[in-house]
LOFIVO-702697 format. One record per residue (C-alpha): x, y, z; residue in three letters. Coordinates in Angstrom, 1 decimal. Each point is the difference from the previous one (the first is absolute). Example, Ala and Ser with C-alpha at 12.3 -4.5 7.8 and 13.67 -1.06 7.14 Angstrom:
<sites>
      x      y      z residu
   12.3   -4.5    7.8    ALA
    1.4    3.4   -0.7    SER
</sites>
This chain:
<sites>
      x      y      z residu
   -0.7  -22.4   10.9    GLY
   -0.5    0.3    3.7    GLN
   -3.3    1.1    0.7    PRO
   -0.3    3.7    0.7    GLY
    3.4    0.2   -1.7    PHE
    0.0    2.3   -3.2    ARG
    2.8    1.3   -2.2    THR
   -0.4    3.2   -1.3    ARG
    1.2    0.3   -3.4    THR
    1.5    2.8   -1.6    MET
   -2.2    2.5   -2.0    GLU
    0.9    2.9   -2.3    ILE
   -2.1    2.7   -1.2    SER
    0.5    3.2   -1.9    LEU
   -1.7    3.3    1.4    ALA
    0.8    3.7    0.1    ALA
    0.8    2.6    2.4    LEU
   -2.0    3.3    0.3    ALA
    2.5    1.3   -2.1    SER
   -0.5   -2.3   -2.8    GLY
    3.4   -1.4    0.7    ALA
   -0.1   -3.9   -0.7    PRO
   -0.2   -2.1    3.3    CYS
    0.9   -3.6    0.1    VAL
   -2.0   -1.6    2.9    VAL
    1.5   -3.2    1.6    LEU
   -1.8   -2.2    2.3    GLN
    1.0   -3.2    2.0    GLY
    3.4   -1.3    0.9    ARG
    3.0    0.9   -2.1    LEU
    2.0   -3.4    0.8    ASP
    1.4   -2.2   -3.0    THR
   -3.4   -1.5   -1.1    PRO
   -1.6    3.5    0.0    GLY
    2.9    1.4   -1.5    VAL
   -0.3   -2.6   -2.6    ASP
   -3.6    0.4   -0.7    ARG
    0.2    4.0   -0.6    ILE
    3.8    1.0   -1.1    GLU
   -1.0   -0.2   -3.6    ASN
   -2.9    2.1    0.3    ALA
    1.7    2.3    2.4    PHE
    2.9    0.7   -2.4    SER
   -2.4    0.6   -2.7    ALA
   -2.1    2.2    2.0    ALA
    2.6    2.2    0.9    VAL
    2.2    0.2   -3.3    SER
   -3.0    0.5   -2.0    ASN
   -1.2    2.9    2.0    ALA
    0.9    3.2   -2.1    ALA
    0.9    1.8    3.3    ARG
    1.1   -0.3    3.7    SER
   -1.7   -2.7    2.0    VAL
   -1.1   -0.6    3.5    ALA
   -0.5   -3.4    1.5    VAL
   -2.5   -0.4    2.6    ASP
    1.4   -2.4    2.7    LEU
   -3.5    0.3    2.5    THR
   -1.1   -3.5   -0.5    ALA
    3.4   -1.4   -0.3    VAL
    0.6   -2.1    3.5    SER
    3.4   -1.7   -0.8    PHE
    3.0    1.0   -1.9    LEU
    2.8   -2.3   -0.5    SER
    3.2    0.5   -1.8    SER
   -1.3   -0.9   -3.2    MET
   -2.7    2.4    0.3    GLY
    2.8    2.8    0.7    VAL
    1.9   -1.3   -2.9    ARG
   -2.9    0.5   -2.2    MET
   -0.6    3.4    1.2    ILE
    3.5    0.9   -0.5    ILE
    0.0   -1.2   -3.7    ALA
   -3.0    2.0   -0.8    ALA
    1.2    3.1    1.6    ALA
    3.4   -0.3   -2.1    LYS
   -2.1   -0.3   -3.2    THR
   -1.9    3.1    1.0    GLN
    3.3    2.2    0.8    ARG
    1.5   -1.3   -3.4    ALA
   -3.2    1.7   -1.8    GLN
    0.6    3.1    2.3    GLY
   -3.3   -0.9    1.9    ARG
   -0.6   -0.6    3.6    LYS
   -1.4   -2.9    2.1    LEU
   -1.5    0.8    3.4    VAL
   -1.6   -2.1    2.5    MET
   -2.5    0.7    2.4    PHE
   -2.4   -1.6    2.8    GLY
    2.6   -2.7    1.4    ALA
   -1.2   -1.6    3.3    GLN
    2.5    0.2    2.7    PRO
    1.4   -3.6   -0.7    ILE
    0.3    0.7   -3.7    VAL
    1.8    3.4    1.0    LEU
    2.4   -1.7    2.3    GLN
    1.1   -2.3   -2.9    THR
    0.0    3.0   -2.5    LEU
    2.5    1.8    2.6    LYS
    2.1   -2.8    1.1    MET
    1.1   -0.8   -3.7    VAL
    0.6    3.8   -0.4    GLY
   -2.8    0.2   -2.6    LEU
   -1.2    3.3    1.6    ASP
    3.4    1.4   -1.2    GLN
   -0.4   -0.7   -3.7    ILE
   -4.0    0.1   -0.5    ILE
   -2.0    2.6    1.7    PRO
   -2.6   -1.5    2.3    ILE
   -2.9    2.1    0.7    ALA
   -2.3   -0.3    2.9    PRO
   -3.3    0.6   -2.0    ASP
   -1.2    0.6   -3.6    SER
    0.1    3.6    0.4    ASP
    3.8    0.1    1.0    HIS
    0.6   -2.4   -3.0    ALA
   -1.6    2.6   -2.3    GLN
    1.8    2.6    1.5    ALA
    3.6   -2.0   -0.5    LEU
   -1.2   -0.7   -3.3    LEU
   -0.3    3.4   -0.9    GLY
   -3.3   -0.5   -1.3    ALA
</sites>
């Protein structure tokens, strides 16, 4: 690689909101390599949760159409099981992408974890 150039790999971890609702924390770039790296873990984390899930986008620096597709697929799985998927903490550039593709019309996007908790009804 070039000096001073570092790629941020995509990381995924599980946490919980104050209410105990499961929260999937994403960090890095949700571009094609990032999605390839975490998609299976993300899908499993969402579908294995026994209740509605929050997705923390605070540390996501970039969102591609692949990332959007991954989130939509997870939200559909949740809806089919009578549960919700709520996102929160999107940075302006990520929020812009979410709104541009109309994702905010399908999946609730909260500014922070407190609002996400309220949206989950947790």
